[in-house]
C-alpha positions in Angstrom: 9.2 18.6 11.3 10.0 22.2 10.4 7.3 23.7 8.2 7.4 27.0 6.3 4.0 28.0 5.0 3.3 30.4 2.1 -0.1 31.6 0.9 -0.6 33.0 -2.6 -3.5 34.2 -4.7 -2.0 33.6 -8.1 -4.9 34.0 -10.5 -4.4 30.6 -12.0 -6.6 29.5 -14.9 -8.7 26.5 -14.2 -11.3 25.0 -16.5 -10.5 27.6 -19.1 -11.4 30.6 -16.8 -9.2 32.8 -14.8 -9.4 32.1 -11.1 -8.9 35.0 -8.7 -10.3 35.9 -5.3 -14.0 36.6 -5.3 -14.4 35.1 -8.8 -16.5 31.9 -9.3 -14.3 29.4 -11.2 -16.8 27.8 -13.5 -20.4 26.6 -13.5 -19.3 23.0 -12.7 -17.2 24.1 -9.7 -20.0 25.2 -7.4 -18.1 24.5 -4.2 -14.6 24.9 -3.1 -12.5 21.7 -3.0 -9.1 21.4 -1.3 -6.5 19.4 -3.3 -3.3 18.6 -1.5 -0.2 17.9 -3.7 2.7 16.3 -1.9 5.9 15.9 -3.9 9.6 14.8 -4.0 12.4 14.8 -6.5 15.9 13.4 -6.9 15.7 11.1 -3.9 18.7 9.2 -5.3 18.3 5.9 -3.4 18.5 7.7 0.0 16.7 5.3 2.2 18.2 6.1 5.6 18.3 9.5 7.2 21.7 11.3 7.0 23.9 10.7 10.0 23.8 13.3 12.8 27.3 14.5 12.0 26.7 15.0 8.3 28.2 18.3 7.1 25.2 19.6 5.2 22.1 17.6 6.2 22.7 16.4 9.8 20.0 13.9 10.8 17.7 14.9 7.9 15.6 12.7 5.6 14.8 9.1 5.7 12.1 7.1 4.0 10.5 6.0 7.3 10.0 9.6 8.4 8.6 10.6 5.1 6.2 7.7 5.3 5.0 8.8 8.7 4.6 12.4 7.6 2.6 11.4 4.5 0.4 9.2 6.5 -0.3 12.0 9.0 -1.2 14.4 6.2 -3.5 11.8 4.5 -5.4 11.4 7.8 -5.9 15.2 8.0 -6.8 15.8 4.3 -9.4 14.2 2.1 -7.9 14.7 -1.4 -4.1 14.0 -1.5 -1.8 13.2 -4.4 1.8 12.1 -3.8 4.1 12.6 -6.8 7.8 12.3 -7.8 9.8 14.1 -10.5 12.4 11.5 -11.2 16.0 10.4 -10.3 14.7 7.8 -7.9 17.8 5.6 -8.5 21.5 6.0 -7.9 23.5 7.5 -5.1 23.8 5.0 -2.3 24.8 1.3 -1.9 21.1 0.4 -1.8 20.9 1.0 -5.5 24.1 -0.9 -6.2 22.8 -3.9 -4.3 19.1 -4.0 -5.3 19.1 -2.2 -8.6 16.1 0.1 -7.8 13.8 -2.6 -6.6 14.0 -1.5 -2.9 13.3 2.1 -3.9 10.1 1.2 -5.9 8.9 -1.2 -3.2 9.1 1.6 -0.6 7.4 4.1 -2.9 4.6 1.6 -3.4 4.3 1.2 0.4 4.0 5.0 0.7 1.3 4.9 -2.0 2.9 7.2 -4.5 0.3 8.1 -7.1 2.7 8.8 -10.1 6.3 9.5 -11.0 8.3 10.4 -14.0 11.8 9.2 -15.1 15.0 11.0 -14.5 18.3 10.4 -16.3 19.6 8.3 -13.5 16.6 6.0 -13.7 18.3 4.6 -16.8 21.4 3.7 -14.8 20.5 0.0 -14.6 19.6 0.0 -18.3 16.1 -0.3 -19.6 16.0 -4.0 -18.6 17.0 -3.0 -15.0 14.4 -0.3 -14.9 11.7 -2.7 -16.2 12.7 -5.3 -13.5 12.4 -2.7 -10.7 9.2 -1.3 -12.2 7.5 -4.6 -11.6 7.4 -3.6 -7.9 5.8 -0.1 -8.6 2.1 0.0 -8.0 1.9 3.4 -9.6 2.3 4.7 -13.2 5.4 6.3 -14.7 4.4 9.2 -16.8 6.8 9.9 -19.6 5.6 12.1 -22.5 8.7 13.1 -24.4 10.6 9.8 -24.4 9.5 7.7 -27.3 10.2 4.1 -26.3 9.0 2.5 -29.5 11.2 -0.4 -30.5 12.5 -0.8 -26.9 11.5 -3.1 -24.1 9.8 -0.1 -22.4 7.3 0.4 -25.2 3.9 0.4 -23.5 5.4 0.4 -20.0 4.9 4.1 -19.3 1.9 6.4 -19.8 1.9 9.8 -21.5 -0.5 11.2 -18.9 -3.0 10.2 -16.2 -6.3 11.7 -15.0 -7.0 11.6 -11.2 -10.5 12.2 -9.8 -10.5 13.9 -6.4 -14.0 14.8 -5.2 -15.5 17.0 -7.9 -12.0 17.9 -9.4 -10.2 16.2 -12.2 -6.4 16.5 -12.0 -4.4 15.7 -15.1 -0.7 14.8 -14.7 2.0 14.3 -17.3 5.8 13.9 -17.2 8.7 15.3 -19.1 12.3 14.1 -19.1 15.7 15.7 -19.7 17.6 15.1 -22.9 19.6 11.9 -22.3 22.4 12.6 -24.8 25.5 13.5 -22.8 23.9 12.3 -19.5 23.1 8.7 -20.2 25.4 6.3 -22.1 23.9 5.3 -25.4 24.2 1.6 -24.4 21.7 2.2 -21.5 19.0 4.2 -23.4 19.6 2.6 -26.9 16.8 3.6 -29.3 15.0 6.0 -27.0 14.0 9.1 -28.9 13.9 12.5 -27.1 11.0 14.7 -28.2 10.7 18.4 -27.9 9.3 19.0 -24.4 7.6 22.3 -25.2 5.6 20.9 -28.1 4.8 17.7 -26.3 3.7 19.6 -23.2 1.3 21.6 -25.2 -0.1 18.4 -26.8 -0.6 16.8 -23.4 -2.3 19.9 -22.0 -4.7 19.9 -24.9 -5.5 16.2 -24.4 -6.0 16.6 -20.7 -8.3 19.6 -21.2 -10.3 17.5 -23.7 -10.7 14.9 -20.9 -12.1 17.6 -18.6 -9.0 18.2 -16.4 -9.6 21.1 -14.0 -6.0 21.2 -12.7 -3.0 20.2 -14.8 0.4 19.2 -13.3 3.7 18.5 -15.1 6.2 16.3 -13.5 9.4 17.7 -15.0 13.0 16.4 -14.9 14.2 19.2 -17.2 15.9 21.2 -14.5 14.9 24.5 -12.9 17.0 27.0 -14.9 20.3 27.2 -16.7 21.0 30.8 -17.7 21.2 29.8 -21.4 18.9 28.5 -24.1 18.6 25.0 -22.7 15.0 24.1 -21.9 14.1 24.3 -18.2 11.1 24.6 -16.0 11.3 28.3 -16.2 11.3 28.3 -20.0 8.7 25.6 -20.2 6.3 27.7 -18.1 7.0 30.8 -20.2 6.6 29.0 -23.6 3.4 27.0 -22.9 -0.1 27.6 -21.6 -2.5 25.6 -19.5 0.0 24.1 -17.0 -0.9 25.1 -13.5 1.9 23.5 -11.6 5.4 22.2 -12.6 7.0 19.9 -10.1 10.6 20.0 -11.0 13.8 17.9 -10.6 17.3 17.3 -12.0 19.0 20.5 -10.8 18.6 19.7 -7.1 17.2 23.2 -6.5 16.0 24.0 -3.0 13.2 26.5 -3.4 11.9 28.2 -0.3 8.6 28.7 -2.0 7.2 28.1 -5.5 8.3 30.4 -8.3 5.5 32.0 -10.3 6.1 32.5 -14.0 3.7 34.0 -16.6 2.8 31.7 -19.5 2.3 32.7 -23.2 -1.2 33.9 -22.3 0.0 36.0 -19.4 -1.4 33.6 -16.8 0.7 32.3 -13.9 2.3 28.9 -13.6 3.7 27.6 -10.3 7.1 25.9 -10.3 8.4 24.0 -7.3 11.4 21.8 -6.4 12.5 20.5 -3.1 16.3 19.9 -3.6 17.3 16.3 -3.4 17.9 13.2 -1.2 14.5 13.3 0.4 15.5 15.9 3.1 12.3 17.9 2.3 8.7 17.2 1.3 6.9 19.7 -0.8 3.3 20.5 -0.2 0.9 22.7 -2.2 -2.8 23.0 -1.3 -5.1 24.2 -4.1 -8.5 25.5 -3.1 -10.4 25.1 -6.3 -13.7 26.9 -6.7 -15.0 30.2 -5.4 -12.3 32.5 -3.9 -9.5 30.4 -5.3 -6.1 30.4 -3.6 -3.2 28.1 -3.1 -0.9 27.5 -0.1 2.5 26.0 -0.1 4.6 24.4 2.6 8.2 23.4 2.7 8.6 20.5 5.2 12.0 19.7 6.5 12.2 16.0 7.4 14.2 16.0 10.6 
């Protein structure tokens, strides 16, 4: 596996206080805890590795290799979260044959901790998604899709709080606007809510629950060069999000982007392309002498 490693001191804000080198985070964080975030996005039903003669990704990817890599990291690290930013479905005959069931069975085997929905996760309709979801032993976090009056009402969560050692990690999800991307017949009465407003509400709720680290699983897209909401704009227009794990635009970032939020504090944004050819890794050292390290792991 090819790994590129980046170390940053970003001065993130945790527990309401700015964290920077040589600054104690907060009274309740008396020791440094390492939190390892592993993430994927836009895997698009790519179960097998690409063939060796593939023009762009020769021999790359494959669920079995990702599984082995994740298992290796879990053996090395104590506090690990494995997250996905959506578009799990659609792209190979596996989806056409199994309707997303295989993908979610495999993600369950890999012990994913949470995922959000992308626009292609509606491609089997809400009834198809619900059927496949029965095989997912992890929550789908969808904050800005209102599923009231649909069969998905109560089937997703607005956020989830994970406890890793002495650190509480709050995770929530945001989806892209479905209009123009998803046929009305497939998403029916789903209401799309303003992601900036919803994100700020979720941050506030997670802070009230005592979250030390807040992560957004976003399928909004990295950047568009216009007024359309994106991960870049989300980071700039909110506060309290420490990490945005992105999807939708299939953006290959060599290392996380750092954007300043409305309070002038940094938010990390990362995305690892598509098709499962890479695994993202960000290690947060939360406590005294805070820092974060990121790795881009090519699955070859």
